[in-house]
LOLUM-604230 format. One record per residue: residue in three letters; x, y, z of N, C-alpha, C in turn. Coordinates in pm, whole numbers, padded with zeros to 5 digits, always signed. Each point is the difference from the previous one (the first is absolute). Last residue first. Example, Ala and Ser with C-alpha at 12.3 -4.5 7.8 and 13.67 -1.06 7.14 Angstrom:
2
ser+01285-00225+00708+00082+00119+00006-00077+00109+00073
ala+00029-00572-00007-00089+00119+00000+00090+00120+00000
//
This chain:
330
leu+00595-29577+08722+00059-00093+00112-00082+00014+00150
thr-00069+00072-00563-00023+00041+00135+00053-00083+00092
arg+00151+00111-00534-00081-00094+00098-00017+00058+00134
val+00095+00108-00555+00024+00059+00135-00087-00087+00092
val+00233-00066-00503-00111-00018+00082+00036+00042+00130
val+00153+00042-00542+00054+00029+00139-00146-00025+00086
ala+00249-00158-00489-00096+00008+00068+00040+00037+00146
glu+00231+00126-00488+00015-00047+00144-00128+00000+00066
glu+00230+00009-00533-00108+00038+00088+00021-00063+00141
ala+00426+00129-00312-00092-00103+00025-00115+00051+00073
gly+00316+00352-00242-00006-00092+00114-00114-00096-00021
arg+00274+00267-00400-00099+00007+00085-00031-00123+00072
ala+00416+00327-00268-00073-00120+00030-00128+00025+00059
leu+00407+00268-00299-00103+00016+00066-00081-00145+00031
pro+00545+00149-00037-00116-00048-00089-00119+00013+00096
asn+00453+00290+00018-00082-00085+00093-00105-00037-00102
arg+00505+00310+00050-00099-00066-00084-00091-00096+00075
leu+00380+00455+00018-00108-00092+00077-00090-00070-00067
pro+00524+00187-00117-00138+00005-00003-00075-00078+00123
leu+00526+00216-00010-00075-00125-00037-00151+00042+00002
thr+00304+00343+00125+00061-00051-00094-00084-00151-00079
phe-00105+00507+00293-00001-00138-00021+00047-00067-00096
pro-00048+00480+00067+00132-00058+00001+00004-00159+00028
ala-00331+00100-00308+00122+00033+00050-00017+00102+00128
ala-00339-00390-00194+00004+00161+00027+00155-00001+00042
glu-00434-00389-00143+00133+00044-00013+00022+00158+00022
ile-00390-00455-00014+00036+00139+00045+00147+00014+00014
glu-00409-00340-00181+00141+00022-00026+00020+00143+00055
phe-00390-00447-00030+00032+00138+00042+00129+00013-00009
thr-00296-00382-00240+00114+00026+00074+00022+00157+00019
asp-00427-00413-00117+00079+00141-00038+00121+00027+00103
gly-00299-00385+00071+00093-00006-00103+00090+00109-00044
val-00525+00040+00179+00114-00105+00034+00101-00025-00098
arg-00228+00472-00069-00030-00152-00015+00093-00072+00073
thr-00205+00543-00060+00127-00092+00018-00069-00140+00012
glu-00162+00493-00215-00058-00113+00070+00110-00112+00012
val-00029+00568-00118+00058-00146-00008-00046-00091+00089
asn-00089+00506-00044-00108-00114-00060+00072-00134-00020
asp+00204+00401+00192+00000+00005-00161-00090-00120-00043
ser+00093+00070+00461-00076+00136-00035-00007+00009-00175
phe+00211-00389+00184-00149+00010+00045-00077+00118-00048
ser+00490-00062+00036-00057-00047-00121-00172+00010-00009
leu+00323+00327+00294-00058-00118+00004-00055-00036-00155
thr+00295+00386+00328-00015-00067-00145-00045-00117+00032
ala+00129+00313+00340-00105+00071-00095-00018-00069-00118
thr+00162-00169+00529+00019+00044-00133-00095+00062-00074
gly+00222-00150+00553-00102+00024-00097+00057+00023-00139
phe+00220-00156+00420-00010+00143-00010-00119+00054-00101
phe+00104-00453+00358-00004+00018-00151-00030+00141-00009
his+00264-00271+00382-00120+00081-00022+00022+00036-00143
val+00162-00388+00362+00010+00025-00130-00131+00105-00018
his+00281-00165+00469-00113+00065-00082+00033+00010-00133
ile+00173-00327+00476+00027+00057-00150-00135+00066-00047
asp+00168-00102+00534-00094-00010-00121+00058+00065-00119
gly+00206+00020+00447+00032-00120-00064-00100-00013-00143
pro-00173+00304+00420+00152-00039-00021-00002-00142-00087
arg-00407+00338-00042+00041-00130+00100+00139-00033-00054
arg-00325+00344-00157+00144+00046+00041+00038-00101+00102
phe-00438+00038-00199+00091-00007-00127+00150+00047+00059
leu-00367+00022+00293-00007-00133-00043+00089-00021-00105
gly-00085+00431+00162+00104-00070+00082-00007-00143-00030
tyr-00112+00401-00331-00070-00075+00083+00100-00105+00074
lys+00143+00327-00300-00068+00072+00126-00076-00094+00067
phe+00225-00091-00431+00057-00027+00137-00045+00053+00109
his-00176+00105-00425-00008-00144+00013+00042-00042+00128
his+00043+00435-00137-00160-00018+00022-00022-00166+00011
ala+00434+00217-00079-00051+00038+00129-00141-00036+00025
glu+00170-00110-00418+00080-00085+00106-00047+00042+00128
leu-00115+00264-00369-00074-00144-00018+00054-00086+00124
asn+00219+00421-00041-00160+00025+00040-00075-00150-00009
ala+00451-00007-00150+00021+00053+00132-00159+00015+00055
leu+00057-00028-00451+00027-00122+00062+00011+00014+00144
thr-00261+00359-00284+00146-00039+00014-00008-00144+00057
his-00400+00170-00332+00053-00018+00140+00153-00023+00008
ser-00233+00056-00408-00070+00110+00083+00039-00004+00149
met+00307-00172-00440-00092-00049+00101-00071+00139+00049
asn+00403-00050-00301-00136-00039-00090-00120-00036+00112
ala+00440+00119+00147-00023+00110-00103-00126-00043-00081
glu+00169-00310+00333-00063+00101+00058-00035+00111-00119
gly+00032-00501-00148+00079+00097+00049-00069+00124+00064
ser-00148-00309-00451-00009-00002+00147+00126+00091+00073
leu-00271-00157-00508+00075+00074+00076-00001-00023+00146
phe-00118-00283-00495-00037+00065+00114+00110+00059+00074
pro-00169-00206-00537+00096+00061+00108-00062+00026+00111
lys-00189-00375-00336+00003+00137+00043+00100+00035+00094
glu-00234-00433-00317+00112+00045+00064-00030+00170+00024
trp-00239-00524-00188-00036+00137+00049+00143+00041+00046
leu-00020-00421-00192-00133+00045-00033-00036+00139+00046
thr+00443-00314-00200-00056+00138+00092-00136+00021-00038
ala+00215-00511-00058-00006+00136-00081-00065+00098+00130
gly+00056-00477+00094+00106+00035-00059+00013+00149-00063
asp-00393-00204+00198+00056-00100-00105+00116+00058-00065
arg-00128+00371+00275-00109-00114-00028+00041-00082-00100
leu+00149+00419+00369+00035-00079-00118-00098-00093+00013
ile+00066+00514+00180-00087-00125+00029+00045-00096-00122
arg+00236+00471+00289-00040-00075-00121-00073-00131+00031
ser+00265+00503+00176-00082-00122+00047-00089-00043-00144
met+00467+00333+00150-00095-00063-00096-00074-00092+00038
gly+00279+00443+00220+00016-00130-00034-00113-00032-00111
glu+00289+00404+00328-00113-00022-00120+00028-00149-00062
val+00086+00371+00472+00028-00152-00049-00095-00019-00123
his+00225+00396+00357-00079-00018-00122+00033-00131-00054
asp+00176+00139+00411-00100+00117-00002-00098-00046-00118
pro+00324-00358+00274-00017+00091-00118-00134+00085-00010
pro+00198-00197+00480-00089-00021-00110-00001+00093-00116
thr+00405-00133+00357-00086+00109-00021-00102-00034-00107
gly+00227-00427+00181+00052+00138-00009-00107+00103-00007
val+00000-00536-00211+00034+00071+00126+00050+00143-00012
leu-00306-00391-00258+00076+00120-00028+00030+00063+00137
leu-00131-00532-00153-00032+00122+00103+00096+00104-00021
glu-00179-00427-00354+00100+00112+00064-00054+00073+00095
pro-00246-00345-00261+00099-00055+00066+00096+00084+00090
gly-00545+00115-00095+00142-00028-00077+00100-00061+00090
leu-00527-00067+00130+00129+00087+00023+00096-00031-00098
ala-00573-00080+00088+00124-00051-00053+00117+00110+00010
ala-00522-00170+00234+00073+00122-00063+00153-00056-00030
gln-00571-00194+00120+00166+00003+00003+00037+00118-00046
arg-00469+00036+00233+00052-00097-00072+00157-00008-00018
leu-00395+00316+00157+00023-00117+00082+00045-00132-00089
lys-00185+00447-00167+00155+00001+00048+00052-00118+00066
ser-00456+00115-00148+00073-00014-00115+00145-00010+00044
his-00311+00047+00335-00011-00122-00068+00079-00014-00123
ala-00004+00420+00235+00052-00097+00063-00007-00142-00030
leu-00248+00353-00231+00147+00012-00023+00092-00110+00085
trp-00486+00100-00040+00050-00128-00008+00154+00003-00023
leu-00272+00397+00003-00002-00077+00126+00053-00128+00012
tyr-00083+00231-00417+00129+00032+00062+00016-00048+00137
asn-00289-00211-00387-00039+00067+00106+00145+00035+00073
his-00010-00204-00425-00144-00012+00027-00048+00064+00118
arg+00474+00005-00135-00090+00082-00088-00158-00011+00042
glu+00331-00308+00191-00010+00152+00058-00075+00099-00091
thr+00038-00460-00125-00081+00018+00141-00009+00135+00032
val+00261-00079-00358-00148-00013-00066-00073+00015+00151
his+00465-00010+00019-00059+00137-00028-00143-00011-00056
asp+00390-00279+00296-00139-00024-00087-00064+00129-00018
ser+00557-00070+00077-00152-00005+00063-00104-00023-00100
phe+00587+00077+00081-00110-00110-00038-00122+00013+00066
glu+00472+00216-00015-00085-00008+00131-00113-00088-00019
asn+00518+00017-00177-00139+00007-00060-00092-00050+00109
ala+00529+00230-00010-00116-00068+00058-00113-00021-00102
leu+00583+00171+00121-00110-00010-00090-00106-00099+00046
cys+00278+00226+00398+00004-00123-00126-00099+00046-00099
leu+00312+00261+00425-00110-00001-00075+00019-00123-00116
gly+00212+00093+00536+00004+00036-00136-00113+00005-00088
leu+00083-00049+00486+00121-00057-00041+00009+00041-00150
arg-00226+00253+00434-00037-00038-00117+00144-00057-00066
phe-00174-00006+00514+00073+00030-00091-00011-00027-00136
pro-00267+00106+00506-00015-00053-00144+00121+00036-00068
thr-00047-00080+00542+00022+00116-00120-00007-00071-00110
gly-00046-00182+00435-00113+00030-00075-00006+00084-00111
asp+00352-00208+00286-00055+00106+00086-00140+00027-00070
pro+00282-00316-00215-00024-00050+00140-00067+00109+00086
gly-00080+00034-00530+00127-00024+00090-00038-00028+00126
ile-00233-00085-00484-00031+00061+00123+00116-00014+00096
leu-00008+00008-00574+00029-00072+00132-00024+00078+00126
tyr-00145+00037-00549+00035+00056+00118+00007-00110+00097
ile-00073+00180-00562+00042-00131+00083+00033+00046+00144
gly-00309+00215-00454+00114+00023+00099+00000-00140+00096
ala-00173+00037-00535-00023-00009+00128+00125+00027+00099
leu-00230+00146-00531+00121-00023+00094-00051-00020+00153
glu-00265-00105-00517+00042+00099+00111+00133-00028+00070
pro-00440-00186-00356+00155+00007+00009+00022+00119+00084
glu-00405-00358-00043+00025+00153+00049+00139+00009-00006
glu-00366-00387-00254+00123+00069+00035-00005+00142+00063
gly-00421-00390+00007+00073+00090-00075+00128+00054+00070
gly-00416-00365-00015+00121-00003+00042+00093+00086-00076
asp-00577-00118+00113+00120+00050-00085+00117-00008+00061
lys-00390-00124+00184-00073+00019-00127+00107+00043-00090
ala+00014-00350+00428+00030+00124-00055-00058+00032-00128
phe-00005-00435+00295-00102+00112+00003+00016+00135-00073
his+00327-00365+00059-00098-00041-00082-00101+00092-00019
pro+00479+00211+00119-00105-00110+00069-00102-00018-00104
met+00466+00153-00176-00113+00056+00039-00094-00101+00071
ser+00556+00023-00093-00131-00076-00005-00116+00080+00067
leu+00517+00023-00217-00093+00094+00059-00112-00086-00022
ala+00483-00221-00043-00128+00014-00053-00080+00114+00100
asp+00559-00018-00064-00100-00089+00039-00144+00065-00021
gly+00401+00225-00101-00033-00127-00085-00097-00094+00059
pro+00215+00339+00339+00015+00013-00126-00007-00133-00098
gly-00263-00008+00483+00125+00045-00048+00019+00029-00145
val-00404+00068+00382+00048-00084-00094+00140+00060-00081
leu-00337+00026+00483+00110+00060-00078+00049-00097-00095
gln-00349-00071+00343-00050+00038-00135+00113+00094-00074
ser+00058-00208+00439-00026-00114-00075-00063+00056-00134
gly+00129+00303+00350+00112-00047-00080-00033-00120-00089
asp-00420+00302+00144+00135-00024+00075+00102-00062-00100
gly-00416+00341-00115+00015-00129+00041+00128+00013+00075
lys-00232+00382-00196-00005-00085-00088-00009-00149+00057
tyr-00147+00544+00126+00053-00122+00048-00006-00114-00110
phe-00023+00577-00019-00069-00145-00011+00082-00081+00037
trp-00106+00576-00060+00071-00103+00072-00062-00132-00042
glu+00023+00555-00145-00076-00102+00012+00081-00138+00042
pro+00178+00479+00181-00037-00055-00143-00107-00112+00022
gln+00117+00460+00284-00028-00143+00009-00017-00037-00126
gln+00259+00477+00060-00146-00083-00006+00015-00157-00015
gly+00427+00223+00251-00082+00061-00119-00150-00076-00016
thr+00432+00091+00395-00080-00101-00058-00099+00073-00084
gln+00519+00193+00129-00164+00009+00006-00080-00133-00058
arg+00494+00117-00016-00032-00060+00114-00131+00028+00037
ser+00130+00259-00409+00083-00076+00064-00049-00044+00167
ala-00355+00165-00369+00100+00064+00061+00092-00116+00056
pro-00389-00202-00287+00024+00116+00085+00154+00037+00024
lys-00337-00272-00349+00165+00031+00002+00003+00117+00088
gly-00425-00159-00105+00072-00121+00016+00158+00007+00016
gly-00429+00313-00051+00062-00020+00117+00118-00118+00024
glu-00253+00148-00425-00008+00138+00083+00095-00025+00120
val-00100-00373-00270+00084+00095-00095+00037+00124+00077
gly-00284-00337+00197+00147-00025-00003+00076+00100-00072
glu-00459+00055-00015+00043+00033+00125+00147-00029+00025
leu-00201-00131-00388+00028+00139-00017+00044+00048+00139
phe-00137-00466-00049+00122+00028-00068+00044+00170-00002
met-00395-00154+00209+00103-00064+00062+00132+00054-00071
arg-00396+00087-00217+00009+00106+00121+00123-00064+00069
met-00129-00263-00356+00043+00136-00050+00041+00081+00121
ser-00198-00400+00116+00132-00003-00084+00060+00109-00045
asp-00466-00005+00151+00085-00020+00106+00161-00012-00032
thr-00312+00232-00362+00018-00123+00054+00063+00017+00136
gln-00254+00432-00203+00116-00072-00015-00013-00142+00066
thr-00410+00264-00231+00077-00028+00120+00113-00064-00023
ala-00315+00145-00329+00036+00119+00074+00080-00031+00135
ala-00170-00335-00306+00091+00092-00077+00035+00101+00059
thr-00154-00426+00298-00066+00098-00109+00095+00076-00067
ala+00110-00490+00207-00015+00132+00058-00068+00092-00148
ala+00134-00459-00007-00089-00012+00104-00024+00172+00058
asp+00261-00119-00383-00135-00034-00035-00076+00002+00128
arg+00470+00066+00015-00073+00112-00051-00154-00029-00014
his+00385-00291+00133-00079+00048+00105-00098+00094-00052
met+00356-00189-00252-00070-00129+00075-00125+00070+00057
lys+00305+00298-00178-00076-00051-00108-00075-00139+00055
asp+00294+00236+00267-00108+00079-00007-00089-00052-00115
arg+00403-00225+00108-00098-00004+00095-00111+00082-00020
gly+00341+00062-00310-00068-00133-00007-00083-00031+00116
glu+00204+00428+00016-00047-00041-00119-00078-00106-00022
ala+00305+00152+00359-00156-00002+00009-00072-00008-00116
ser+00480+00020+00036-00052-00143+00031-00139+00011+00029
gly+00304+00359-00130-00059-00069-00110-00074-00117+00046
leu+00376+00153+00289-00047+00106-00080-00065-00074-00143
his+00036-00277+00472+00099+00054-00113-00093+00096-00092
thr-00178-00242+00392+00132+00067+00064+00086+00064-00107
leu-00427-00318+00074-00026+00144-00064+00146+00085+00042
gly-00026-00442+00269-00047+00033-00114-00022+00159-00019
thr+00304-00390+00333-00068+00141-00005-00045+00007-00141
gly+00134-00451+00341+00026+00106-00104-00075+00114-00001
ala+00208-00560+00227-00122+00129-00011+00049+00113-00085
leu+00145-00504+00255-00008+00067-00147-00114+00109+00014
val+00328-00272+00380-00122+00066-00043+00019+00054-00138
leu+00234-00392+00343+00033+00085-00109-00139+00038-00035
his+00047-00317+00340+00084+00126+00044+00038+00067-00124
ala-00211-00419-00025-00103+00096+00072+00074+00122+00042
pro+00233-00365-00229-00085+00096-00093-00082+00095+00098
asp+00451-00216+00138-00147-00024+00044-00065+00119-00098
glu+00444-00031-00104-00013-00154+00053-00163-00027+00030
his+00107+00428-00308+00004-00038+00126-00012-00149+00024
asp+00175+00369-00427-00100-00105+00049+00017+00008+00146
ile+00207+00261-00502-00032-00011+00162-00112-00110+00015
pro+00167+00058-00429+00094+00065+00061-00020+00033+00169
thr-00168-00401-00342-00054+00126+00038+00123+00060+00092
val+00202-00351-00321-00136+00019+00069-00033+00133+00043
leu+00345-00289-00375-00030+00137+00091-00138+00002+00061
arg+00169-00377-00295+00066-00009+00122-00005+00135+00066
gly-00136-00133-00463-00110-00009+00108+00048-00013+00139
ala+00247+00025-00448-00022-00124+00051-00118-00019+00118
ala+00122+00431-00233-00068-00110-00083-00025-00118+00043
phe+00217+00304+00296-00129+00050-00056-00068-00099-00062
glu+00467-00053+00042-00091-00037+00134-00141+00038-00020
ala+00290+00146-00332-00009-00155-00010-00075-00042+00112
ala+00095+00457-00021-00095-00040-00115-00042-00146+00003
leu+00331+00183+00304-00141+00017+00036-00095-00049-00095
asp+00498-00143+00145-00074+00018-00122-00151+00033+00015
val+00425+00038+00383-00120-00063-00065-00031+00065-00133
asp+00463-00100+00371-00085+00094-00098-00117-00078-00048
ala+00227-00095+00498+00005-00030-00155-00081+00075-00064
gly+00094+00223+00438-00001-00116-00023+00018-00035-00155
lys+00110+00412+00391-00049-00037-00151+00025-00146-00026
gly-00076+00311+00493+00103-00047-00099-00073-00033-00136
cys-00178+00195+00429-00021-00151-00018+00123-00063-00109
thr-00062+00476+00110+00051-00051+00125+00007-00172-00020
lys-00219+00296-00324+00143-00005-00020+00065-00063+00127
val-00472+00017-00010+00050-00076-00105+00163+00001-00015
ala-00217+00279+00304-00009-00132+00056+00038-00102-00107
glu+00002+00455-00112+00122-00016+00096-00044-00150+00050
val-00352+00155-00259+00120+00009-00101+00117-00052+00108
leu-00401+00055+00208+00006-00136-00078+00115+00005-00081
gly+00015+00310+00444-00083-00037-00131+00018-00118-00055
ile+00103+00102+00535+00052+00018-00121-00116-00021-00122
gly+00016-00127+00501-00004+00135-00027+00056+00056-00121
asp-00046-00457+00197+00116+00054+00010-00019+00167-00028
ala-00372-00266+00004+00067-00035+00127+00126+00080+00007
ile-00241+00017-00392-00048+00063+00117+00063+00000+00118
ala+00155-00264-00372+00015+00134-00018-00052+00091+00117
arg-00097-00470-00011+00123+00031+00040+00060+00154+00003
thr-00431-00141-00171+00000-00012+00129+00145+00024+00063
ala-00046-00043-00471-00073+00130+00041+00013+00015+00164
leu+00130-00399-00218+00104+00103-00020-00047+00141+00049
met-00289-00363+00010+00104-00020+00090+00104+00097-00012
arg-00355+00020-00302-00046+00023+00124+00108-00012+00111
ile+00088-00140-00433-00001+00147+00008-00061+00037+00153
ser+00216-00485-00063-00107+00075-00037+00023+00133+00028
lys+00324-00317+00091-00102-00089-00098-00127+00061-00031
val+00554+00097+00128-00139+00063+00025-00070-00088-00082
gly+00495-00021-00006-00051-00021+00161-00143+00060+00021
pro+00263+00156-00470+00045-00101+00101-00090+00014+00133
val-00148+00172-00479+00044+00060+00129+00012-00121+00100
phe+00039-00008-00578-00066-00024+00115+00067+00065+00116
ala-00015+00243-00474+00090-00108+00063-00090-00030+00132
ala+00031+00309-00512-00093-00038+00111+00086-00122+00075
gly+00098+00486-00329-00013-00132+00021-00081-00061+00108
glu+00098+00463-00136+00103-00075-00018+00015-00138+00006
asp-00356+00315+00087+00022+00009-00121+00122-00071-00035
thr-00222-00194+00412+00029+00119-00042+00012+00015-00158
ala-00171-00377+00417+00019+00051-00117+00010+00133-00029
ala-00022-00446+00367+00016+00159-00018+00052+00019-00136
ile-00261-00443+00266+00066+00067-00118+00025+00129+00026
val-00129-00446+00331-00019+00111-00041+00110+00052-00095
ala-00244-00514+00146+00132+00101+00001-00064+00141-00029
arg-00161-00572+00118-00026+00144-00017+00120+00095+00005
ala-00110-00554-00135+00056+00100+00097-00019+00141-00049
gly-00171-00408-00210-00075+00070+00074+00077+00108+00096
asp+00159-00275-00372-00019-00074+00128-00100+00057+00086
pro+00115+00222-00402-00048-00122-00027-00035-00086+00109
gly+00039+00496+00140+00081-00088-00085-00084-00121-00046
arg-00135+00529+00100-00004-00147+00060+00056-00083-00108
his+00015+00552+00151+00037-00105-00095-00052-00134+00087
gln-00085+00581-00011+00011-00120+00089-00006-00119-00096
leu+00179+00563-00020-00087-00112-00044-00003-00134+00093
leu+00139+00583-00054+00012-00124+00076-00107-00118-00055
arg+00262+00516-00175-00091-00088-00005-00017-00144+00073
leu+00252+00529-00055-00018-00110+00078-00107-00086-00028
thr+00286+00454-00242-00132-00052+00041+00022-00177+00054
met+00351+00453+00020-00021-00114-00082-00136-00085+00058
//
């Protein structure tokens, strides 16, 4: 039975955790956050499914109603945003090189592979190593800390200097670092990694600049063994109508890397194994509206949905106000 965990914030601000299966959804008594539940599970040497069972069953929940009311928040967070890391890997999905190659092809001669294509092909060749071996290193990027995490229904706001605010429909792994430095994968979420593809297209060395902005997570944390195949739909709504939509694929069957390989290359750095920290790691996508020459506008809504998640991820696009930055000498 598939378990999904959600975080709830009531009208009075009180926090709670919801456990959902195909049989229904109910509050989990005695825990105010998924991080608290996971911390208990690690301490007790049990998994999240068993941890939920030990807490008992609270009042039933109508997930659709709570979602519509805006009471479902990001399924992971940290009371100190500096202890939540947003990072990810690109060129990880079969077909993911096509859009990136289009961006960078003009900078290379017809007889020369772009760096994006080279990295993608290296991943195809070595991204799925034999058991317990570490394979080809993927592309990696940093996005920000917990202050940049956006919840379902909230606006994704591009900075005033951004050239674009574009969606990236994908899966994100959610991790808690245990007391001894062991990374524990809590589960997977639907995600919109959100990037500035115009900036990236200008020069692929500006990838870091294109990634340093917000990202959104869907309301459900899918617990247990990750599905090998995930098929969903990514769309953009404008003035209530569908402007663009396209299916997307994820899961290891559709990837050039295993999740274990991506995790090994992220957590090989001691900095990322600091006890108590949360990591949200975006696994990449092969589907972008930007590749179809779509130009997003403030007010557009990104919508991402995929089974076995039962609720969509929707976020309107906004633009942040201009901020004057003055550096002073002391």
